[in-house]
PAKOL-202297 format. One line per field, with one value per residue (C-alpha): residue number from 1; x, y, z. Coordinates in nm, 2 decimals, padded with zeros to 4 digits. Each point is the difference from the previous one (the first is absolute). Example, Ala and Ser with C-alpha at 12.3 -4.5 7.8 and 13.67 -1.06 7.14 Angstrom:
pos	1	2
c1	01.23	00.14
c2	-00.45	00.34
c3	00.78	-00.07
# end
This chain:
pos	1	2	3	4	5	6	7	8	9	10	11	12	13	14	15	16	17	18	19	20	21	22	23	24	25	26	27	28	29	30	31	32	33	34	35	36	37	38	39	40	41	42	43	44	45	46	47	48	49	50	51	52	53	54	55	56	57	58	59	60	61	62	63	64	65	66	67	68	69	70	71	72	73	74	75	76	77	78	79	80	81	82	83	84	85	86	87	88	89	90	91	92	93	94	95	96	97	98	99	100	101	102	103	104	105	106	107	108	109	110	111	112	113	114	115	116	117	118	119	120	121
c1	-11.02	-00.32	-00.29	-00.38	-00.18	-00.45	-00.19	-00.46	-00.27	-00.32	-00.32	-00.20	-00.22	00.28	00.10	00.35	00.00	-00.16	00.30	00.32	-00.19	-00.02	00.36	00.18	-00.14	00.00	00.14	00.31	00.09	-00.04	00.23	00.29	00.17	-00.07	00.10	00.28	00.09	-00.33	00.15	-00.35	-00.39	-00.16	-00.35	-00.03	-00.16	00.06	-00.07	-00.16	-00.26	00.00	00.34	00.26	00.36	00.25	00.33	00.21	00.33	00.16	00.34	-00.11	-00.31	00.03	00.03	-00.34	-00.15	00.11	-00.12	-00.35	-00.06	00.04	-00.22	-00.27	-00.01	-00.05	-00.34	00.04	00.07	-00.30	-00.21	00.10	-00.02	-00.39	-00.01	00.20	-00.07	-00.36	00.10	00.26	-00.07	00.31	00.34	00.38	00.31	00.31	00.37	00.29	00.33	00.23	00.24	00.38	-00.03	-00.38	00.02	-00.16	00.23	00.02	-00.16	-00.02	-00.06	00.24	00.03	00.31	-00.02	-00.02	-00.28	-00.31	-00.31	00.16	00.29	-00.10	00.09
c2	12.22	00.07	00.24	-00.14	00.31	-00.08	00.17	-00.05	00.21	-00.03	00.01	00.28	-00.08	-00.09	00.21	00.12	00.07	-00.36	-00.19	00.23	-00.06	-00.37	-00.05	00.25	-00.18	-00.38	-00.05	00.20	-00.10	-00.38	00.10	00.21	-00.31	-00.25	00.16	00.27	00.28	00.25	00.31	00.16	00.02	00.34	00.10	00.20	00.35	00.08	-00.26	-00.37	00.08	-00.28	-00.12	-00.17	-00.07	-00.12	-00.13	-00.29	-00.11	-00.33	-00.14	-00.22	-00.17	-00.33	00.25	00.14	-00.39	-00.10	00.30	00.03	-00.37	00.08	00.29	-00.22	-00.24	00.25	00.04	00.37	00.08	-00.19	00.16	00.35	-00.15	-00.09	00.34	00.16	-00.23	00.10	00.34	-00.02	00.02	-00.04	-00.12	00.03	-00.13	00.10	-00.12	00.31	-00.03	00.26	00.15	00.06	00.37	-00.08	00.14	-00.31	-00.28	-00.23	-00.16	00.14	00.33	00.28	00.26	00.30	00.12	00.34	00.20	-00.26	-00.01	-00.21	00.25	00.36	00.31
c3	03.62	-00.14	00.04	-00.04	-00.09	00.03	-00.10	00.07	-00.14	00.26	-00.13	00.05	00.21	00.28	00.27	-00.04	00.36	00.10	-00.20	00.14	00.34	-00.03	-00.12	00.20	00.28	-00.09	-00.35	00.07	00.37	-00.15	-00.34	00.18	00.19	-00.30	-00.30	00.20	-00.32	00.02	-00.17	00.03	-00.11	-00.20	-00.16	-00.28	-00.02	-00.38	-00.27	00.05	00.29	00.30	-00.06	00.27	-00.06	00.21	-00.01	00.18	-00.05	00.01	-00.09	-00.28	-00.17	00.25	00.30	-00.10	-00.11	00.35	00.19	-00.21	00.08	00.36	-00.02	-00.17	00.27	00.28	00.14	00.10	-00.38	-00.12	00.26	-00.17	-00.33	00.04	00.08	-00.26	-00.29	-00.09	00.00	-00.31	-00.34	-00.21	00.15	-00.18	00.10	-00.15	00.12	00.00	00.00	00.04	-00.20	00.14	00.06	00.21	00.37	00.07	-00.10	00.26	00.34	00.19	-00.06	00.08	-00.24	00.05	-00.37	00.03	-00.17	00.02	00.16	00.30	00.11	00.18	-00.15
# end
């Protein structure tokens, strides 16, 4: 399994609320059935402002390539990109591989490890 970390920094003139509204109502509904493996979407309060980070899990790089190609052909996703792309100043992608002791190591994500964010206290 791999995890893709995608980090965007919006222009200071862009509205975070407008970006998130378009993404939540148009983009995410297009992405989830195609990409699968949605792990989360986060904004920042401290550090770099106007930053968004989201995480997606894939079986491997070929799975990611195939799914991203399918997404690129999706009309609803293209509609979302037309709205959000002008708001984005920078983009950074990282592919991460879980360690042998990571609570998330395979798909589907099922975590039983004690003392993690995935288990109740």
